[in-house]
C-alpha positions as CSV (number, residue, x, y, z in Angstrom):
1,M,24.2,164.9,280.0
2,K,27.1,164.0,277.7
3,K,26.4,164.2,274.0
4,I,27.5,161.1,272.1
5,S,28.9,161.6,268.7
6,R,28.2,159.3,265.7
7,E,31.7,157.8,265.8
8,Q,31.3,156.8,269.5
9,T,28.0,155.0,268.9
10,Q,29.0,152.8,266.0
11,D,30.8,152.6,262.8
12,D,28.2,151.4,260.2
13,C,30.6,151.2,257.3
14,W,30.4,147.4,257.5
15,I,26.8,147.7,256.1
16,Y,28.1,149.3,252.9
17,I,30.9,146.8,252.7
18,L,28.3,144.0,252.9
19,L,26.2,145.8,250.3
20,L,29.2,146.1,247.9
21,T,30.1,142.4,248.5
22,T,26.5,141.4,247.8
23,L,26.4,143.4,244.6
24,A,29.7,141.9,243.4
25,I,28.3,138.4,244.0
26,L,25.1,139.3,242.3
27,L,27.1,140.6,239.4
28,E,28.9,137.3,239.1
29,S,25.8,135.2,239.5
30,L,23.7,137.1,236.9
31,K,26.4,137.2,234.2
32,N,24.9,134.1,232.4
33,Y,21.3,135.5,232.4
34,T,20.7,137.5,229.2
35,F,18.1,139.5,227.4
36,K,18.1,140.6,223.7
37,I,18.2,144.1,222.3
38,K,18.4,144.4,218.5
39,G,19.4,140.7,218.2
40,V,22.3,141.1,220.7
41,D,22.4,139.1,223.9
42,L,23.2,141.3,226.9
43,S,23.8,140.2,230.4
44,I,21.4,141.3,233.2
45,S,24.4,142.0,235.4
46,L,25.2,145.1,233.3
47,F,22.6,147.0,235.4
48,F,24.5,146.4,238.7
49,L,28.0,147.3,237.7
50,P,27.6,151.1,237.9
51,F,26.1,150.7,241.4
52,I,29.3,148.9,242.5
53,Y,31.4,151.9,241.6
54,Y,28.9,154.2,243.3
55,I,29.0,152.3,246.6
56,S,32.8,152.2,246.7
57,N,32.8,155.9,246.1
58,Y,30.2,156.4,248.8
59,I,32.4,154.5,251.3
60,A,35.4,156.5,250.4
61,K,33.6,159.9,250.7
62,K,31.5,159.1,253.8
63,Y,34.0,157.1,255.8
64,D,37.6,156.8,254.5
65,C,39.6,155.7,251.5
66,K,41.2,153.0,253.6
67,K,37.7,151.5,254.3
68,A,36.9,151.7,250.6
69,V,40.1,149.8,249.7
70,A,39.2,147.2,252.4
71,A,35.6,147.0,250.9
72,I,37.0,146.4,247.4
73,A,39.4,143.7,248.7
74,I,36.7,141.9,250.8
75,S,34.2,142.0,247.9
76,G,36.8,140.8,245.5
77,V,37.8,137.8,247.7
78,M,34.1,137.0,248.3
79,F,33.5,137.3,244.5
80,V,36.1,134.6,243.8
81,S,35.0,132.5,246.7
82,F,31.4,132.5,245.5
83,S,32.6,131.5,242.0
84,A,34.6,128.6,243.4
85,I,31.8,127.4,245.8
86,I,29.2,127.5,243.0
87,S,31.3,125.7,240.5
88,F,32.0,122.9,243.1
89,A,28.3,122.8,244.2
90,F,27.2,122.3,240.6
91,G,30.0,119.8,239.8
92,E,31.5,122.1,237.2
93,R,35.2,122.5,236.6
94,L,36.6,125.7,238.0
95,I,38.5,127.5,235.3
96,L,41.0,129.5,237.1
97,S,41.8,131.8,234.2
98,N,38.2,132.9,234.0
99,V,37.9,133.6,237.7
100,S,41.2,135.3,238.0
101,G,40.5,137.4,234.9
102,E,37.2,138.5,236.2
103,F,38.8,139.2,239.6
104,C,41.5,141.3,238.0
105,G,39.0,143.2,235.9
106,Y,36.9,143.9,238.9
107,V,39.7,144.9,241.2
108,I,41.6,147.0,238.7
109,S,38.5,148.8,237.5
110,Q,37.5,149.4,241.2
111,F,40.9,150.8,242.0
112,T,40.9,153.0,238.9
113,N,37.5,154.3,239.9
114,L,38.7,154.9,243.5
115,T,41.9,156.6,242.5
116,L,40.2,159.0,240.1
117,Y,37.4,159.6,242.6
118,M,39.8,160.5,245.4
119,F,41.7,162.8,243.0
120,L,38.5,164.6,242.1
121,L,37.4,164.7,245.7
122,N,40.7,166.2,247.0
123,N,41.7,168.4,244.1
124,T,38.5,169.8,242.5
125,K,35.0,170.8,243.5
126,M,34.1,167.5,241.7
127,P,31.8,168.7,238.9
128,I,29.1,166.2,238.1
129,F,30.5,165.8,234.5
130,L,33.9,164.7,235.8
131,L,32.3,162.3,238.3
132,Y,30.2,160.9,235.4
133,L,33.3,160.5,233.2
134,N,35.0,158.7,236.1
135,Y,32.2,156.1,236.2
136,L,32.3,155.7,232.4
137,F,36.1,155.3,232.4
138,S,35.9,152.7,235.1
139,L,33.3,150.8,233.1
140,I,35.6,150.9,230.0
141,V,38.5,149.5,232.1
142,Y,36.3,146.7,233.4
143,Y,35.2,145.8,229.9
144,M,38.7,146.0,228.5
145,F,39.8,143.3,230.9
146,Y,36.7,141.3,230.4
147,T,37.2,141.4,226.6
148,L,40.9,140.4,226.9
149,I,39.8,137.3,228.8
150,Y,36.8,136.2,226.8
151,L,37.9,137.4,223.3
152,S,38.3,133.8,222.1
153,I,34.7,133.0,222.7
154,F,33.1,136.2,221.4
155,T,31.5,136.3,218.0
156,L,32.8,139.6,216.7
157,D,29.8,140.3,214.6
158,T,27.7,140.8,217.7
159,Y,30.4,141.8,220.1
160,W,30.7,145.5,219.2
161,P,27.0,146.2,219.0
162,G,26.6,144.5,222.4
163,Y,29.6,146.5,223.8
164,F,28.1,149.8,222.7
165,I,24.6,149.0,223.8
166,T,25.9,147.9,227.2
167,L,27.8,151.1,227.6
168,G,24.9,153.1,226.4
169,I,22.6,151.6,229.0
170,Q,25.2,152.0,231.7
171,M,25.7,155.7,230.7
172,I,22.0,156.3,231.4
173,I,22.4,154.5,234.8
174,C,25.5,156.5,235.7
175,L,24.0,159.9,235.2
176,P,21.7,159.8,238.2
177,L,24.4,158.1,240.2
178,A,26.8,160.9,239.4
179,I,24.2,163.5,240.5
180,I,23.4,161.7,243.7
181,G,27.1,161.0,244.4
182,K,27.9,164.7,244.1
183,R,25.4,165.5,246.9
184,I,26.9,163.0,249.4
185,K,28.3,164.8,252.4
186,E,31.8,164.1,253.5
187,K,32.6,162.6,256.9
């Protein structure tokens, strides 16, 4: 009896691409729902952003960097499409600068994450600390673009506390993700 390898049976990478796309859409749809910590409004979507980087890294390590790039591109396009469909469905005006800015922040931070991750994967034994710093740097890149786009509507007296609280919460979320990500077996 001939033994069938995993590659011959099916390529299940599309499941993770679908998961990444779903999380990107969830990130966009939950950005307006907030909660308060110390009088600062924080978006619920902050809990999902670290998982987006984790999933793209998982795809790159488990399958291939090309598939991770495709996953980022598909999720980015679906992210923008979702924003456009929802704005039209609710009769709101689509502000192209907001959508394009969020798209650029998402894609650039994802590619920053993927580039650093692939460097760590190919050139080091990928210590957990460096993987953790990769996640944090990608989050900072995302918020840098987000801040540049929405700076005119931020009230600066609550912006910086919110920024640091958000990063603090995401630092806590990224720690177990870095530990789990280190244990993923390569393809």
